N, C-alpha and C positions, 0 to 999 in steps of 0.2 A: 687518432682523429679528435678525440675529446680534448687533447692538450692543444691542438691547432685552434679549435673553436674557442677555447679559453683565451689563447693569445690574441685571437681576433677581438674579443670583447675588451681585453686590456688595452689594445691598440685604439679601439673606439673611444674608451674612457680618456685616453691620452691625446686623441686627435692625431695619432702618429701615422701619416700617410705612407712613409717609407716601410713601416712594419706591415701595413696592409699589403703593399705590393709584394713583399717578400712572402707573406703567407700564400698569396694568390700564385705565386711561382711554385711554391711547395705543393699546394693542393688547388688547382684551378677551379674545382667545383665547391669550394668551401662555402661560398655565398648561397649556393643552391641548397646545400644541406642545411644551412641555417634557416632558410625559408621552410623546408620541409620539417625540420625538427620542432618540437613543441617548446620553444623558449617563450619566457614571459615578454621580454623586450628583445628586439633585434639590435644588431650593432648600430643601425641608423637611428633607432629610438635613443640609444645611449649617447651618440654623438650629437643628436638634435637637441636633446635636453641640456647638453653641456655647451652648445654653441660652437662646435668644431665644424665650420662650414666646408673647409677643404676636404675633410674626411667624408662628409656627407656627399659632396659633389663627386668625389672619386667613386664611391660605391654606386650612386645613382647613374653615373655614366656607363657603368657596366650592367647594373640590374635596376632599372627604374621601377620595377614592380615593388621594390621595397617601401614605396610611398603608400602602398595600399595595405600593408601589413599592420595589424593591431595587436596590442598587448592584452593581458587579462582584463583590463578596465576598459577595453575597446577604444583605446587611444591610439591614434596614428602618430607618426613622427611629427606631423604638422600640428597636431593638438599640443604636443610637449614643446615644440619650438615656439608656438604662439603664446602659450602660457608664460614661458620664460622670457619672452620679449626679444628672442634672437631673430632680428629682421633679416639678416643676411642669409641665415639658414632657411627662413620662410621663403625667401625669393627663390632659392635653389629648389626647394621642394615644389613650389607652385609651377616653376618652369617645367618640371618633370611630370606633374599631374595636378592641374588646378581643380579638378573634380573633388579632390579630398576636402575642399573648403566646406562641402555639404555634408560630410561624414559626421556622425553623432557618437559621442562616447557613451559610457554606461549611464551617465546622468542626462543624457539627451542633448548635451552641449556641442556645438560645433567649434572648430578652431577660433572663429571670429567671436563667438560668445565668450570664450575663455580669455582671449586678448582684451575684449571690452571690459570684462569683470576685473582683470588685473591692471587695467589702465595702460596697456602697451600700445600707445598712440601709433607709433611707426608701423608696428604689426597690423593694427586695424586698417591703416591706409593701404597697405600691400594687399591684404585679403580683399577688401572692398574693390580695389582696382582690378583684381584678378577675377573676382566672381561677385558682382553686386547683388545677385539674387541670394547670397548667403545672409545678407542683412534681413531678409524677409522670413527667415526660419524662426518659428516660434517654439517655446519650450514648455515645461510644465504649467498647467493652468493658463494656457494661452498667452504667456508673457512673451513679448517681443524683445529684441536685443536692447531697445530703449528702456523697457521696463527693468531689465538687469542693470543697466547703467545707473538708473536712479536708485535701485535697491541697494547697489554696492558703492554708492557715492562716487561715481566716475563721471563727473560733469565734462571733463575735456573730451572723453570718448563720445559722450552724448552730443556735444556740440559738433564734433567731427562728422558723426553719422547723420544728424539732422541736416547739416549744411551740404553734405556730400550727396545724400540721396534725394533731399529737396522734394519730397512727395508728401502731400497733404494727408493722404490716407495712411502713409507710413508714420508720420509725425503723431496722428491721432489714433493710432491703433490701440485696441482695448484688449485687456485680458479676459479671463472667463467670468470675472465679476463685473466687467464693463468699465473697469478704471482705466483711464488714460495715464500717460506719464505726469500730466499736470495734477491729476487726483493724487498720485503717489507722492509727488514732490510737496504738495500742500500738506498732506497727511503727516509727512515725515519732517515737516518744517524746514525744508531745504530752500532757504531764501534765494541763493544764488541760482539754483536750478529753475525756481519759479520765475525769477526776473528774466532769465534767458528765454524760457518758453514764451513768456508774455511778449517778448520782442519779436518772435518768430511769427510772421504773418499767417503761416498755415495752421497755427495752433487754434483749436476750438476752445475758447476759454469757458463756454457754458455747456460743455458736453456732459451728458448725464450717464451714470453708471446703471447697473441693473436695479439698484435701489431708488433710482430717480434723483439722485443727489448729484449736484454740480460741484466744482472744486470749492466754491464759496460755502456751500453746504457742509463739505468735508471739514473745512476750517472751523465752522461754527460747532460742528459736533465732535471735533477731536479734542484731545487733551489740552489743557490750557498751557500757554507757553509765553515766555517774554517776547518771542518773535512774532506772536499773532498779529499785533498791530501793524508791524511792517509789511508782513505778508497780505494783510487785508487791504492795506493801501495800494500795494502793487496790483492786487487783483481788481479793485475798483478802477484804477487807471487803465487796465487792460480791458475794461468793460464787463468783468465778471459779475454775475448776479446770483442770488439765491434762488431756489426753486419758486418761491412765492413771487419774486420780482420777474421771473421768467414768464409766469402765468398772467402778468398784468393785462396782456392783450386779450385775455378771455375774461374780462370783468373781475379780475382777482378771484375767481372761483377756486376753492380749495379741493374740489372734487373733479378728477380727470378720468377719461377712459380712452383707450387706444381706438383708432378708427375701426368701425364695425364691431367694436366690443361692447358688451353691456356690464362688464365687471368694473365696479368702482373701487377706488382706493383713496384713502384720505391723506392728502399731501400734508406733511408736517410743517408747521410754521416756522420757517427758517429765515425770516426777515429780521431777526434781531440784530443783525449787523448795522441796521439803520439807527443813527443816534436817537431819533424820537421815540423809538421802540426798545430802547436799551433795557427798560424795566422787564420786558418779556424775556430777554436773554437771562436776566437775574433769576427770574422764576424757573426758567428751564435748567439753569445750573443747580437750583435747589432741588428740582425734581430728580435729577441724576445723582444727588448727593447719597441718598440712601442705598442706591445700587452700588456705588463705588465704595460705601463704608459698611457694607454688609457684615464683614468679618469683625470690624472695629465694633459695631453695635452689638454683635454676638458676645464679644469679650465683656463689654460694659454690662449687658444684661446678666451675664454669668457672675460678674463680680457683685452686682447689686443683690442678686439671689444668695450668693454666699454670705455677704455681710448680714442680710435680713435673717438668714437661717441662724447664723452665729449669734446674733443679738436676741433672737427669739429664744433659743435654748439657754442662753447665758445673759440675762437682762442686766441693766446697770444696777449696781450695788451687789450683784451676785445672788446667790441663794443661801438659805440657812444651812449651817453645817451640822446642827444638832437639834433634836426635838426638846421643846421646853414644857411639855405636858407633864413632866415628872418633877419632883421637889429639886431644889437646887443643892449645892454641895453642903450647905448649912442646914438642910432639912426643912427650909421654908417652902411652902407651896408655890407653884408657878402662877404668876398673875397675868403674863402676856403669852398665851399659847401660840405655838408655831411649830412646824414640823420640818425636819431635815429634808433639803432638796427642793423646797418651795421658794418662790421668789420673794426676796425682802422688799422689792419695790411694790409688789401686789399687797404685801402685809402692811406697809407704812403709808403708801399713797394709792389706795385702791381705785380712785377715780382717774388719777394720772396714768395709772398702769392700764387702765382700760382704753384710754386714748392712745397710749403707747402701742398696745397690742393691736388696735385697729390699724394704725398708720403702718406699723411694721408688716403686718400680714398683707395689707394692700400692696405695699411694695414688693413683697416676696411673690405674690400671685401675679402682679403685673410684669415682673421680670421674667417669670416662667413662661408667661404668654408671649412675651417678645421672642424668647428662645423657640417656642413651639411655632410661631408664625414664620420665623426665619428659616426654620427647617422643613416647613410644610410644602415648599416648592410652589407656593402661590405666586402670581406675577407681581414682583415688587415694583414694576413700573406702573401698575394700575393705580389710578388716583385714589380710589376708595381704599384699596389696601394700604397705600402709603399713609393716607390720612389716619386710618385705624392704628397703624403702627406708631405714628407720631403721637397720637393721643395716649396710647398705652405707655410710650416712653416718658412723656411728660408726668403722667400719673406715678410711675415708679420713681422718678427723681423727686417729685413733690413729696411723695410718701417718705422717701429717705430723709428729706429735710425735716419733715414733721417729727419723725422718729428721733432725729438728732436733737430737736427742740425740746421734746419730752424728757430726753435723757439729761440734757444739760440743766433743766429746771430742777429735777430731783437730786442731781449731783451738786448743786450749788447750795452752800450753807445757808441756813435760815437767816442770818443776820445780813447776808448779801442780797438775799431776795427781798428783805424788808426795805432795802434802799430803793428799789423799784427801777434804778437806772439800768441794770443789766437786762431785767426783763423787758424794759421799754426798747432798749436797742434790738434785742432779740426778736420781740414782737413786731417792731417796725420793719425789720429785714424780712421776716416771713411775709408780712402783708405786701411789701414790695414784690417779693418772689411770686406770691399767688396772683397778684395783679398782672404781672408780666405773663405768667402762664395762661391766665384767662384771655388776655389780649391776643396772644398768639393762637390760641385755640379758636377764638371767634374769627380771626383773620382767615385761617385755613379753612374753617368751616364755610365761611362766606365764598372763598374761592372754589371750593368743591361744589357748592350749590350752583354757582355761576356756570361752571364748566358743564355740570349735568344738565342744566336748563338749556344751554347753547346746543349741546348734542341732541337733545330732544327736539329743539326747534328745526335743527338741520335735518334730522331724520324724518320729520313730518313735512318739511318743505317740499313742493312739487318739483318733479324733474322736468327739465325742458331742454330743447335742442337749440343750440346757438346757431343762427343762420350763418351758412358759409364756412362752418367749422366741421371738422371730421371727428368731433367727439361730443359726448353728452355732458351736461353740467346740472348741477342743482343750485337752487337759489341760495345766495350767500347770506349770512346773517349780518 
């Protein structure tokens, strides 16, 4: 019997209908035994994945229950044929049992999901025609089949489904995070997908996800890309707005609450897509810089700390190799006492060494402070924390520059220093550097103070109810 069953699977792999008929003549219940026995795949699975439509039709004409058989991955023959794009086999399977359109495999996917993910347009047409409800089945994290089309870059399948179903609720379905397919298309910079969706009248261009963000907000907050400008223009033509623009009917208040709710949340300023407020967008990009560059900043701080430590224990000009407190080789008493292991710079230029040591130690401590702050788990998005981190970073870099200046001065020969030209250039450069650092520090300090004052004013402003609206607001600054 085992030999006959092996022959049956060989016939399925070849799509040989004549061999199938001969095996049925030899053993009329061979198909029943295959159903009962614990095989990973049935002959219909094998024939379906290989596209042998005549073989599938012959078996289903005798045993249509083969359409319900699942392999170890819970895939039916319809799953396999759909994934491979064998539309003729799909039609035969659907004619025997269209309910298998709703069957899920181990990953929770239906045959229609697989066909859409693989871009099998003809199969998608057959499945939707046979069972339109299959398009409404959601998968992990509440994703619809449209979300899968965007996720796997299947624009043609997306177009077919949107145009075929033609339902506004279906087109604007949201996943567990509240994202529509327009949110996903914008986030992934899929220009053609965004353009298509904006042409569909059923698309809600200003739908909000659970974070309260519209597709325009997603574009502003997403990674920067050369396609941003084109997508932004398309969204604007489609009537898309940022969250702040959406709230313009509520006197541009930044504090919103759900109807009947007393819980307030601060809406982020996402109106930076307006040209007149482009400077706000620049500042927001700067605020996100530290978070994106946390690892790079850690490497820089570690490098500065390493350099400062190395220069501290091995200063310019090195250290004395021997002690001169004893007479020299000719028996003459030593006149310039020094000890082995002590700094030559400290002996020859005591005042310069003092300045050198202060600058180097400052840079070393500042770099260690940066490392400690980055590893502390403090909220790097906090303005105060970001300001402190910037100040310490500037201190570390400036201290490094001053250490370099002191080193160059003591290593420059006396005759070159007397020319004053080198010292003038170095001194002028350092002054420019210190002026730039002071300017940046003052500018960011002023920004921080302004933000703090604004928040204090908003927190102290009286709450009021807007007539005719289902939410509470606070007076805007």
